[in-house]
Steps between C-alpha positions, in 0.01 A plus 500: 500500500192719472381514140180693558429770249257707701748744652470873436772495232407172329347672196758778481763547229868539580692784335875527554668835573866547407703804612688712247740773602500624139159437345601607148805271506272217614248580225780474239627171646155339498435623144839422344591183688164342582284639221245638746331840491286645777126473437435791732693750707463760767751732664764274651358172371486280190242220469590192292292195407621150421215268408230551762740629767651839560791665672606855572835672493489789745741783568669433831791648692561152639616189321449130547808309615450270199578195714175319419264463207265798508289399203479176305356452154382156389554418132435200274841484329779615729778431250353724230415778747851495650655501152289798391569693820873435461478629144346816648789538746367338817774340713392193696630417846724200554447318830716226647372390840476152654192342344431797273701587193433678174653383175514768233268705720229234542433288811323164507289494817358179647146509628213736446169579664258208460224732380714594199515138383872525429789290627749785495589837358771662291592854592726792414562831679614845398510852640320796353660844470404575862653187654170315546548124466249354254443132426365311203371148549356213301324207666641158411208266444 
């Protein structure tokens, strides 16, 4: 595996873009359910920051199929974050697949990337008002 960091994008920042068919509905969902407010906006777009990362909700006629995680947020205490989001009305996905199952909305995942120094991860998934599938994860040290 090539681990060089001299490529043209090596020093770049990644910023997720999530489609919203109804931008005002999405704004309300992110405010009421996730406690997030845009830090900036322009016609057809809302910019949010979480820690030192950012993402944008943009007005789109299209929609994601919601069949994969479109954005993941890493937290330090998954249980408390899930509890607070549930209190705010977020509904977590339940998954029951061979080798992958959630219990009360949370999955225990074996393995993690060696660079993260973790032996596994705990994760939970939910959909925003636009059908985008969002994940929350906590490394298991």
